[in-house]
N, C-alpha and C positions, 0 to 999 in steps of 0.2 A: 504494500500500500504506500509506503514512504516514497518509493521510486515513482509510482504513478502520480503522486501529489507533486513531487519535484518536477516531473516532466510537464505537468499542467501549469505549474507556476512559471516555469521557463517560457512556455508558449505565451502566457499572459504578459510576462515581462517584455517579450519581443514587441508587444503592442503598446508599450509605454506605461504599463500598469505596474506600480511598485508594491512590494509585499513586505510585511514584517510579522514576526511571530509575536504573540501576545506581549504587549509592552510591559505588563505587570510581572511577567515571568511565571505566572501561576499555571498556565496551560500551554503545553507544547503543541497542541492540536488546534489552537485558535489563531487565526490569521487576520491581519488588517490589510486590506487592499486599498490603495489610493489610485484613483483613476486620473488620467491626464486632465480632466475637468476640475480636479481638486476634491471631488466627492470621495468619501472613504466609507468602507463597509467592513464589518467584522463577520467572520463565519468560520465554521469548523472545517477541518480537512475533508470531511465527508461532503460538505457543500461544494468544494472544489471538484471532487470526483463526480458529483452529480452534474455539474456543468460539463465536465469532460465527456461523460457518458451520453449527455444530451446533445453534444456537438455545439455547445454554446460557450466556448472559451473566448469570450469577448467582453468588452466593457458593458455592452448591452445585456449580455447574459448575466453578469454580476448584478446589474441594476434590476433585472427581471427577477432574479432570485430573492431580492429584498423588497419587492413590491408588496404592499399590504393588500389583502383580498378585499 
């Protein structure tokens, strides 16, 4: 799973999206993504894999994952 997450993050970084692991250091599976627009989103490694499996490794995919119903 770690390799899949790393590959997905690398693909997103190529699009100008930066990532950091949980700034508090409490969780190693929590990531913060900052989009080129300046927006930032927090999600678990499972969320990154969900985007990858859905073919949505893009800024729009990240935003869609965080839309409220």
